[in-house]
All heavy atoms as a GROMACS GRO file, in nm:
protein
  486
    1MET      N    1   0.081  -0.119   0.001
    1MET     CA    2  -0.003  -0.001   0.000
    1MET      C    3   0.089   0.124   0.001
    1MET      O    4   0.185   0.132   0.073
    1MET     CB    5  -0.091  -0.003   0.124
    1MET     CG    6  -0.129   0.134   0.175
    1MET     SD    7  -0.254   0.127   0.293
    1MET     CE    8  -0.357   0.247   0.220
    2ASP      N    9   0.054   0.218  -0.080
    2ASP     CA   10   0.127   0.346  -0.086
    2ASP      C   11   0.064   0.450   0.009
    2ASP      O   12  -0.054   0.472   0.004
    2ASP     CB   13   0.122   0.403  -0.229
    2ASP     CG   14   0.201   0.316  -0.328
    2ASP    OD1   15   0.298   0.256  -0.284
    2ASP    OD2   16   0.162   0.314  -0.448
    3LEU      N   17   0.144   0.496   0.097
    3LEU     CA   18   0.098   0.597   0.194
    3LEU      C   19   0.167   0.730   0.162
    3LEU      O   20   0.283   0.734   0.117
    3LEU     CB   21   0.141   0.556   0.334
    3LEU     CG   22   0.083   0.432   0.390
    3LEU    CD1   23   0.136   0.400   0.531
    3LEU    CD2   24  -0.070   0.436   0.399
    4THR      N   25   0.094   0.837   0.180
    4THR     CA   26   0.150   0.968   0.164
    4THR      C   27   0.244   0.996   0.283
    4THR      O   28   0.238   0.925   0.383
    4THR     CB   29   0.035   1.077   0.167
    4THR    OG1   30  -0.022   1.082   0.297
    4THR    CG2   31  -0.069   1.049   0.062
    5PRO      N   32   0.335   1.096   0.267
    5PRO     CA   33   0.424   1.128   0.379
    5PRO      C   34   0.344   1.164   0.509
    5PRO      O   35   0.388   1.124   0.617
    5PRO     CB   36   0.496   1.252   0.328
    5PRO     CG   37   0.497   1.234   0.179
    5PRO     CD   38   0.364   1.172   0.145
    6ASP      N   39   0.231   1.232   0.498
    6ASP     CA   40   0.153   1.261   0.620
    6ASP      C   41   0.097   1.132   0.682
    6ASP      O   42   0.092   1.124   0.805
    6ASP     CB   43   0.042   1.357   0.584
    6ASP     CG   44   0.086   1.501   0.567
    6ASP    OD1   45   0.197   1.534   0.620
    6ASP    OD2   46   0.016   1.575   0.504
    7GLU      N   47   0.054   1.042   0.603
    7GLU     CA   48   0.002   0.912   0.652
    7GLU      C   49   0.108   0.832   0.720
    7GLU      O   50   0.087   0.769   0.820
    7GLU     CB   51  -0.068   0.832   0.543
    7GLU     CG   52  -0.198   0.898   0.494
    7GLU     CD   53  -0.245   0.840   0.360
    7GLU    OE1   54  -0.172   0.776   0.290
    7GLU    OE2   55  -0.361   0.874   0.329
    8LYS      N   56   0.230   0.834   0.663
    8LYS     CA   57   0.342   0.762   0.722
    8LYS      C   58   0.379   0.827   0.860
    8LYS      O   59   0.403   0.758   0.954
    8LYS     CB   60   0.469   0.776   0.630
    8LYS     CG   61   0.450   0.690   0.505
    8LYS     CD   62   0.571   0.709   0.415
    8LYS     CE   63   0.557   0.626   0.286
    8LYS     NZ   64   0.666   0.647   0.196
    9ARG      N   65   0.382   0.961   0.865
    9ARG     CA   66   0.407   1.029   0.992
    9ARG      C   67   0.301   0.993   1.096
    9ARG      O   68   0.335   0.959   1.208
    9ARG     CB   69   0.408   1.180   0.971
    9ARG     CG   70   0.418   1.261   1.098
    9ARG     CD   71   0.386   1.411   1.075
    9ARG     NE   72   0.259   1.434   1.011
    9ARG     CZ   73   0.139   1.434   1.075
    9ARG    NH1   74   0.137   1.410   1.206
    9ARG    NH2   75   0.027   1.459   1.014
   10PHE      N   76   0.175   0.989   1.052
   10PHE     CA   77   0.067   0.958   1.146
   10PHE      C   78   0.078   0.814   1.193
   10PHE      O   79   0.062   0.787   1.314
   10PHE     CB   80  -0.064   0.983   1.074
   10PHE     CG   81  -0.185   0.979   1.165
   10PHE    CD1   82  -0.204   1.077   1.259
   10PHE    CD2   83  -0.276   0.877   1.155
   10PHE    CE1   84  -0.312   1.075   1.342
   10PHE    CE2   85  -0.385   0.871   1.241
   10PHE     CZ   86  -0.402   0.973   1.334
   11LEU      N   87   0.114   0.720   1.104
   11LEU     CA   88   0.132   0.583   1.145
   11LEU      C   89   0.248   0.568   1.250
   11LEU      O   90   0.235   0.496   1.348
   11LEU     CB   91   0.156   0.493   1.021
   11LEU     CG   92   0.166   0.344   1.046
   11LEU    CD1   93   0.039   0.290   1.101
   11LEU    CD2   94   0.204   0.274   0.915
   12ARG      N   95   0.359   0.638   1.224
   12ARG     CA   96   0.470   0.633   1.317
   12ARG      C   97   0.427   0.689   1.451
   12ARG      O   98   0.467   0.637   1.561
   12ARG     CB   99   0.588   0.712   1.265
   12ARG     CG  100   0.666   0.643   1.157
   12ARG     CD  101   0.798   0.712   1.126
   12ARG     NE  102   0.788   0.854   1.102
   12ARG     CZ  103   0.770   0.911   0.983
   12ARG    NH1  104   0.772   0.838   0.872
   12ARG    NH2  105   0.767   1.036   0.972
   13MET      N  106   0.351   0.797   1.451
   13MET     CA  107   0.302   0.856   1.577
   13MET      C  108   0.212   0.760   1.652
   13MET      O  109   0.215   0.753   1.774
   13MET     CB  110   0.240   0.990   1.551
   13MET     CG  111   0.338   1.095   1.510
   13MET     SD  112   0.268   1.252   1.461
   13MET     CE  113   0.181   1.300   1.608
   14LEU      N  114   0.121   0.692   1.577
   14LEU     CA  115   0.031   0.599   1.640
   14LEU      C  116   0.117   0.484   1.708
   14LEU      O  117   0.089   0.444   1.819
   14LEU     CB  118  -0.065   0.537   1.538
   14LEU     CG  119  -0.186   0.616   1.501
   14LEU    CD1  120  -0.256   0.550   1.384
   14LEU    CD2  121  -0.276   0.633   1.619
   15ALA      N  122   0.214   0.436   1.635
   15ALA     CA  123   0.300   0.330   1.689
   15ALA      C  124   0.373   0.373   1.817
   15ALA      O  125   0.394   0.294   1.907
   15ALA     CB  126   0.400   0.283   1.581
   16ALA      N  127   0.413   0.499   1.821
   16ALA     CA  128   0.486   0.550   1.935
   16ALA      C  129   0.397   0.596   2.049
   16ALA      O  130   0.439   0.635   2.152
   16ALA     CB  131   0.575   0.665   1.893
   17GLY      N  132   0.265   0.596   2.022
   17GLY     CA  133   0.169   0.637   2.126
   17GLY      C  134   0.166   0.790   2.139
   17GLY      O  135   0.126   0.842   2.247
   18ARG      N  136   0.203   0.861   2.040
   18ARG     CA  137   0.212   1.010   2.046
   18ARG      C  138   0.117   1.076   1.949
   18ARG      O  139   0.135   1.190   1.909
   18ARG     CB  140   0.350   1.060   2.021
   18ARG     CG  141   0.453   1.012   2.118
   18ARG     CD  142   0.588   1.063   2.080
   18ARG     NE  143   0.622   1.006   1.949
   18ARG     CZ  144   0.708   1.060   1.868
   18ARG    NH1  145   0.770   1.169   1.895
   18ARG    NH2  146   0.734   1.002   1.753
   19ALA      N  147   0.013   1.006   1.906
   19ALA     CA  148  -0.077   1.060   1.807
   19ALA      C  149  -0.173   1.164   1.865
   19ALA      O  150  -0.213   1.149   1.981
   19ALA     CB  151  -0.158   0.950   1.741
   20TYR      N  152  -0.196   1.264   1.789
   20TYR     CA  153  -0.301   1.365   1.822
   20TYR      C  154  -0.391   1.370   1.706
   20TYR      O  155  -0.353   1.330   1.596
   20TYR     CB  156  -0.236   1.499   1.858
   20TYR     CG  157  -0.139   1.544   1.756
   20TYR    CD1  158  -0.175   1.619   1.648
   20TYR    CD2  159  -0.001   1.512   1.774
   20TYR    CE1  160  -0.080   1.660   1.554
   20TYR    CE2  161   0.092   1.556   1.681
   20TYR     CZ  162   0.050   1.624   1.572
   20TYR     OH  163   0.142   1.667   1.479
   21LEU      N  164  -0.506   1.423   1.725
   21LEU     CA  165  -0.609   1.416   1.619
   21LEU      C  166  -0.653   1.554   1.575
   21LEU      O  167  -0.697   1.636   1.655
   21LEU     CB  168  -0.732   1.337   1.671
   21LEU     CG  169  -0.833   1.295   1.568
   21LEU    CD1  170  -0.769   1.190   1.474
   21LEU    CD2  171  -0.948   1.230   1.637
   22PHE      N  172  -0.638   1.579   1.444
   22PHE     CA  173  -0.699   1.693   1.379
   22PHE      C  174  -0.815   1.646   1.296
   22PHE      O  175  -0.830   1.526   1.275
   22PHE     CB  176  -0.598   1.764   1.287
   22PHE     CG  177  -0.485   1.829   1.363
   22PHE    CD1  178  -0.353   1.787   1.350
   22PHE    CD2  179  -0.510   1.941   1.443
   22PHE    CE1  180  -0.253   1.848   1.416
   22PHE    CE2  181  -0.404   2.003   1.510
   22PHE     CZ  182  -0.276   1.955   1.496
   23ALA      N  183  -0.898   1.732   1.249
   23ALA     CA  184  -1.015   1.693   1.173
   23ALA      C  185  -0.977   1.609   1.050
   23ALA      O  186  -1.047   1.512   1.017
   23ALA     CB  187  -1.093   1.819   1.128
   24THR      N  188  -0.864   1.642   0.983
   24THR     CA  189  -0.825   1.570   0.865
   24THR      C  190  -0.772   1.430   0.897
   24THR      O  191  -0.769   1.344   0.811
   24THR     CB  192  -0.719   1.651   0.788
   24THR    OG1  193  -0.606   1.673   0.872
   24THR    CG2  194  -0.774   1.777   0.730
   25ASP      N  195  -0.733   1.408   1.020
   25ASP     CA  196  -0.674   1.278   1.057
   25ASP      C  197  -0.782   1.168   1.064
   25ASP      O  198  -0.744   1.052   1.057
   25ASP     CB  199  -0.604   1.288   1.194
   25ASP     CG  200  -0.477   1.371   1.185
   25ASP    OD1  201  -0.416   1.375   1.074
   25ASP    OD2  202  -0.438   1.429   1.283
   26THR      N  203  -0.908   1.203   1.078
   26THR     CA  204  -1.011   1.100   1.077
   26THR      C  205  -1.010   1.023   0.943
   26THR      O  206  -1.034   0.902   0.940
   26THR     CB  207  -1.149   1.156   1.106
   26THR    OG1  208  -1.182   1.256   1.012
   26THR    CG2  209  -1.154   1.212   1.249
   27LEU      N  210  -0.985   1.098   0.836
   27LEU     CA  211  -0.977   1.033   0.702
   27LEU      C  212  -0.855   0.939   0.696
   27LEU      O  213  -0.861   0.833   0.641
   27LEU     CB  214  -0.972   1.135   0.589
   27LEU     CG  215  -1.096   1.221   0.576
   27LEU    CD1  216  -1.072   1.324   0.467
   27LEU    CD2  217  -1.216   1.136   0.542
   28ARG      N  218  -0.740   0.985   0.757
   28ARG     CA  219  -0.625   0.899   0.762
   28ARG      C  220  -0.653   0.775   0.843
   28ARG      O  221  -0.612   0.664   0.805
   28ARG     CB  222  -0.506   0.975   0.825
   28ARG     CG  223  -0.452   1.082   0.736
   28ARG     CD  224  -0.326   1.138   0.797
   28ARG     NE  225  -0.285   1.251   0.712
   28ARG     CZ  226  -0.292   1.378   0.745
   28ARG    NH1  227  -0.338   1.411   0.866
   28ARG    NH2  228  -0.252   1.473   0.670
   29LEU      N  229  -0.721   0.788   0.954
   29LEU     CA  230  -0.755   0.670   1.034
   29LEU      C  231  -0.839   0.569   0.959
   29LEU      O  232  -0.815   0.450   0.959
   29LEU     CB  233  -0.833   0.710   1.159
   29LEU     CG  234  -0.751   0.765   1.279
   29LEU    CD1  235  -0.846   0.822   1.385
   29LEU    CD2  236  -0.661   0.658   1.338
   30GLU      N  237  -0.939   0.625   0.884
   30GLU     CA  238  -1.022   0.540   0.801
   30GLU      C  239  -0.943   0.466   0.694
   30GLU      O  240  -0.960   0.343   0.672
   30GLU     CB  241  -1.136   0.620   0.739
   30GLU     CG  242  -1.240   0.665   0.837
   30GLU     CD  243  -1.346   0.757   0.772
   30GLU    OE1  244  -1.352   0.760   0.652
   30GLU    OE2  245  -1.416   0.823   0.850
   31LYS      N  246  -0.853   0.536   0.628
   31LYS     CA  247  -0.773   0.474   0.522
   31LYS      C  248  -0.680   0.368   0.580
   31LYS      O  249  -0.666   0.258   0.524
   31LYS     CB  250  -0.686   0.581   0.454
   31LYS     CG  251  -0.606   0.524   0.338
   31LYS     CD  252  -0.531   0.629   0.262
   31LYS     CE  253  -0.446   0.566   0.152
   31LYS     NZ  254  -0.369   0.667   0.081
   32LEU      N  255  -0.615   0.394   0.696
   32LEU     CA  256  -0.528   0.294   0.759
   32LEU      C  257  -0.610   0.172   0.808
   32LEU      O  258  -0.561   0.063   0.799
   32LEU     CB  259  -0.450   0.355   0.874
   32LEU     CG  260  -0.352   0.469   0.836
   32LEU    CD1  261  -0.292   0.530   0.960
   32LEU    CD2  262  -0.243   0.414   0.744
   33GLN      N  263  -0.731   0.197   0.853
   33GLN     CA  264  -0.814   0.087   0.894
   33GLN      C  265  -0.856   0.002   0.774
   33GLN      O  266  -0.855  -0.120   0.784
   33GLN     CB  267  -0.940   0.139   0.971
   33GLN     CG  268  -1.025   0.032   1.027
   33GLN     CD  269  -1.144   0.084   1.109
   33GLN    OE1  270  -1.161   0.207   1.122
   33GLN    NE2  271  -1.220  -0.003   1.158
   34GLU      N  272  -0.898   0.066   0.668
   34GLU     CA  273  -0.938  -0.009   0.546
   34GLU      C  274  -0.820  -0.086   0.490
   34GLU      O  275  -0.841  -0.195   0.435
   34GLU     CB  276  -0.991   0.089   0.440
   34GLU     CG  277  -1.125   0.149   0.473
   34GLU     CD  278  -1.166   0.256   0.377
   34GLU    OE1  279  -1.095   0.283   0.277
   34GLU    OE2  280  -1.275   0.318   0.401
   35ALA      N  281  -0.697  -0.043   0.511
   35ALA     CA  282  -0.578  -0.109   0.459
   35ALA      C  283  -0.540  -0.225   0.552
   35ALA      O  284  -0.446  -0.297   0.524
   35ALA     CB  285  -0.463  -0.009   0.444
   36GLY      N  286  -0.605  -0.238   0.669
   36GLY     CA  287  -0.575  -0.344   0.760
   36GLY      C  288  -0.454  -0.316   0.852
   36GLY      O  289  -0.398  -0.405   0.908
   37LEU      N  290  -0.415  -0.187   0.862
   37LEU     CA  291  -0.304  -0.149   0.943
   37LEU      C  292  -0.341  -0.121   1.086
   37LEU      O  293  -0.254  -0.115   1.174
   37LEU     CB  294  -0.229  -0.032   0.881
   37LEU     CG  295  -0.178  -0.059   0.741
   37LEU    CD1  296  -0.112   0.071   0.685
   37LEU    CD2  297  -0.078  -0.172   0.740
   38LEU      N  298  -0.468  -0.094   1.114
   38LEU     CA  299  -0.511  -0.073   1.249
   38LEU      C  300  -0.657  -0.120   1.264
   38LEU      O  301  -0.724  -0.142   1.165
   38LEU     CB  302  -0.495   0.076   1.290
   38LEU     CG  303  -0.571   0.184   1.216
   38LEU    CD1  304  -0.713   0.201   1.267
   38LEU    CD2  305  -0.497   0.312   1.230
   39ARG      N  306  -0.696  -0.132   1.392
   39ARG     CA  307  -0.838  -0.165   1.417
   39ARG      C  308  -0.888  -0.090   1.533
   39ARG      O  309  -0.815  -0.050   1.623
   39ARG     CB  310  -0.857  -0.317   1.438
   39ARG     CG  311  -0.785  -0.371   1.557
   39ARG     CD  312  -0.803  -0.524   1.565
   39ARG     NE  313  -0.719  -0.582   1.669
   39ARG     CZ  314  -0.752  -0.588   1.795
   39ARG    NH1  315  -0.869  -0.545   1.840
   39ARG    NH2  316  -0.668  -0.640   1.886
   40ARG      N  317  -1.016  -0.063   1.538
   40ARG     CA  318  -1.080   0.010   1.639
   40ARG      C  319  -1.102  -0.076   1.761
   40ARG      O  320  -1.135  -0.195   1.752
   40ARG     CB  321  -1.218   0.063   1.596
   40ARG     CG  322  -1.202   0.164   1.483
   40ARG     CD  323  -1.312   0.269   1.499
   40ARG     NE  324  -1.287   0.375   1.404
   40ARG     CZ  325  -1.216   0.481   1.431
   40ARG    NH1  326  -1.164   0.496   1.547
   40ARG    NH2  327  -1.193   0.578   1.342
   41VAL      N  328  -1.084  -0.018   1.885
   41VAL     CA  329  -1.107  -0.091   2.007
   41VAL      C  330  -1.198  -0.018   2.103
   41VAL      O  331  -1.223  -0.065   2.211
   41VAL     CB  332  -0.970  -0.127   2.079
   41VAL    CG1  333  -0.887  -0.222   1.997
   41VAL    CG2  334  -0.896   0.000   2.112
   42GLY      N  335  -1.250   0.095   2.060
   42GLY     CA  336  -1.338   0.176   2.143
   42GLY      C  337  -1.418   0.274   2.063
   42GLY      O  338  -1.421   0.267   1.941
   43GLN      N  339  -1.484   0.364   2.134
   43GLN     CA  340  -1.572   0.460   2.066
   43GLN      C  341  -1.505   0.588   2.025
   43GLN      O  342  -1.547   0.653   1.930
   43GLN     CB  343  -1.689   0.495   2.163
   43GLN     CG  344  -1.777   0.379   2.197
   43GLN     CD  345  -1.851   0.324   2.077
   43GLN    OE1  346  -1.892   0.403   1.991
   43GLN    NE2  347  -1.866   0.193   2.071
   44LYS      N  348  -1.397   0.627   2.092
   44LYS     CA  349  -1.328   0.751   2.059
   44LYS      C  350  -1.246   0.736   1.938
   44LYS      O  351  -1.201   0.623   1.903
   44LYS     CB  352  -1.240   0.794   2.177
   44LYS     CG  353  -1.324   0.831   2.300
   44LYS     CD  354  -1.232   0.874   2.416
   44LYS     CE  355  -1.314   0.897   2.536
   44LYS     NZ  356  -1.234   0.931   2.652
   45PRO      N  357  -1.219   0.844   1.859
   45PRO     CA  358  -1.145   0.834   1.734
   45PRO      C  359  -1.008   0.770   1.749
   45PRO      O  360  -0.965   0.693   1.659
   45PRO     CB  361  -1.132   0.977   1.687
   45PRO     CG  362  -1.250   1.045   1.752
   45PRO     CD  363  -1.270   0.979   1.883
   46LEU      N  364  -0.935   0.798   1.858
   46LEU     CA  365  -0.802   0.736   1.873
   46LEU      C  366  -0.802   0.611   1.954
   46LEU      O  367  -0.694   0.563   1.988
   46LEU     CB  368  -0.708   0.839   1.937
   46LEU     CG  369  -0.657   0.949   1.843
   46LEU    CD1  370  -0.566   1.045   1.915
   46LEU    CD2  371  -0.584   0.890   1.722
   47ASP      N  372  -0.916   0.550   1.974
   47ASP     CA  373  -0.918   0.419   2.041
   47ASP      C  374  -0.894   0.313   1.934
   47ASP      O  375  -0.981   0.240   1.889
   47ASP     CB  376  -1.060   0.393   2.108
   47ASP     CG  377  -1.076   0.474   2.233
   47ASP    OD1  378  -0.979   0.531   2.283
   47ASP    OD2  379  -1.191   0.484   2.277
   48VAL      N  380  -0.768   0.303   1.894
   48VAL     CA  381  -0.725   0.212   1.789
   48VAL      C  382  -0.597   0.144   1.834
   48VAL      O  383  -0.524   0.191   1.918
   48VAL     CB  384  -0.702   0.282   1.654
   48VAL    CG1  385  -0.833   0.339   1.601
   48VAL    CG2  386  -0.594   0.385   1.665
   49VAL      N  387  -0.571   0.024   1.777
   49VAL     CA  388  -0.445  -0.042   1.795
   49VAL      C  389  -0.391  -0.080   1.660
   49VAL      O  390  -0.469  -0.108   1.565
   49VAL     CB  391  -0.459  -0.167   1.885
   49VAL    CG1  392  -0.488  -0.131   2.029
   49VAL    CG2  393  -0.553  -0.265   1.832
   50LEU      N  394  -0.259  -0.087   1.646
   50LEU     CA  395  -0.201  -0.127   1.517
   50LEU      C  396  -0.210  -0.278   1.508
   50LEU      O  397  -0.191  -0.349   1.608
   50LEU     CB  398  -0.058  -0.082   1.512
   50LEU     CG  399  -0.027   0.067   1.508
   50LEU    CD1  400   0.120   0.093   1.499
   50LEU    CD2  401  -0.098   0.129   1.384
   51THR      N  402  -0.237  -0.330   1.388
   51THR     CA  403  -0.235  -0.469   1.366
   51THR      C  404  -0.087  -0.510   1.353
   51THR      O  405   0.002  -0.424   1.352
   51THR     CB  406  -0.308  -0.508   1.240
   51THR    OG1  407  -0.247  -0.438   1.128
   51THR    CG2  408  -0.453  -0.460   1.247
   52GLY      N  409  -0.062  -0.637   1.342
   52GLY     CA  410   0.076  -0.683   1.320
   52GLY      C  411   0.140  -0.618   1.193
   52GLY      O  412   0.253  -0.576   1.196
   53GLU      N  413   0.061  -0.616   1.087
   53GLU     CA  414   0.107  -0.553   0.964
   53GLU      C  415   0.136  -0.404   0.980
   53GLU      O  416   0.233  -0.347   0.932
   53GLU     CB  417   0.009  -0.577   0.853
   53GLU     CG  418   0.058  -0.528   0.716
   53GLU     CD  419   0.184  -0.598   0.671
   53GLU    OE1  420   0.200  -0.717   0.701
   53GLU    OE2  421   0.264  -0.535   0.601
   54GLY      N  422   0.046  -0.335   1.054
   54GLY     CA  423   0.065  -0.191   1.083
   54GLY      C  424   0.189  -0.169   1.166
   54GLY      O  425   0.262  -0.071   1.137
   55ARG      N  426   0.219  -0.250   1.263
   55ARG     CA  427   0.337  -0.230   1.347
   55ARG      C  428   0.464  -0.257   1.263
   55ARG      O  429   0.558  -0.180   1.272
   55ARG     CB  430   0.330  -0.330   1.463
   55ARG     CG  431   0.439  -0.302   1.562
   55ARG     CD  432   0.412  -0.358   1.699
   55ARG     NE  433   0.285  -0.325   1.758
   55ARG     CZ  434   0.253  -0.206   1.814
   55ARG    NH1  435   0.342  -0.110   1.811
   55ARG    NH2  436   0.136  -0.187   1.866
   56LYS      N  437   0.459  -0.360   1.176
   56LYS     CA  438   0.574  -0.384   1.088
   56LYS      C  439   0.602  -0.269   0.996
   56LYS      O  440   0.716  -0.227   0.978
   56LYS     CB  441   0.552  -0.513   1.006
   56LYS     CG  442   0.555  -0.638   1.086
   56LYS     CD  443   0.525  -0.757   0.994
   56LYS     CE  444   0.500  -0.882   1.071
   56LYS     NZ  445   0.453  -0.990   0.984
   57MET      N  446   0.496  -0.211   0.940
   57MET     CA  447   0.512  -0.098   0.849
   57MET      C  448   0.568   0.021   0.922
   57MET      O  449   0.657   0.090   0.878
   57MET     CB  450   0.382  -0.061   0.781
   57MET     CG  451   0.399   0.051   0.680
   57MET     SD  452   0.253   0.084   0.584
   57MET     CE  453   0.269  -0.040   0.455
   58ALA      N  454   0.518   0.044   1.043
   58ALA     CA  455   0.562   0.162   1.121
   58ALA      C  456   0.716   0.144   1.154
   58ALA      O  457   0.790   0.243   1.157
   58ALA     CB  458   0.482   0.174   1.250
   59GLU      N  459   0.758   0.024   1.181
   59GLU     CA  460   0.897   0.000   1.212
   59GLU      C  461   0.986   0.024   1.090
   59GLU      O  462   1.099   0.067   1.101
   59GLU     CB  463   0.915  -0.143   1.265
   59GLU     CG  464   0.862  -0.166   1.403
   59GLU     CD  465   0.860  -0.307   1.444
   59GLU    OE1  466   0.907  -0.396   1.366
   59GLU    OE2  467   0.818  -0.335   1.556
   60ARG      N  468   0.933  -0.004   0.968
   60ARG     CA  469   1.014   0.014   0.846
   60ARG      C  470   1.024   0.161   0.808
   60ARG      O  471   1.112   0.198   0.734
   60ARG     CB  472   0.948  -0.063   0.731
   60ARG     CG  473   0.964  -0.214   0.742
   60ARG     CD  474   0.928  -0.278   0.615
   60ARG     NE  475   0.792  -0.245   0.568
   60ARG     CZ  476   0.684  -0.323   0.572
   60ARG    NH1  477   0.693  -0.440   0.623
   60ARG    NH2  478   0.565  -0.283   0.527
   61LEU      N  479   0.931   0.245   0.857
   61LEU     CA  480   0.930   0.385   0.814
   61LEU      C  481   1.037   0.466   0.886
   61LEU      O  482   1.070   0.456   0.995
   61LEU     CB  483   0.793   0.448   0.838
   61LEU     CG  484   0.680   0.384   0.760
   61LEU    CD1  485   0.550   0.450   0.800
   61LEU    CD2  486   0.700   0.400   0.616
   0.00000   0.00000   0.00000
């Protein structure tokens, strides 16, 4: 999957536990979820965890 530089930055921040959410980031979350890189675990927008594939990709970035 091809990610934009902003999506790569966001994925790295999620992996490091330092993500913050702007209005445009909800679209990034949806795209990463559709790609199978994260899954929702709660009701809030940042209640997500990286899947194994998402963690591997974040480590490679």
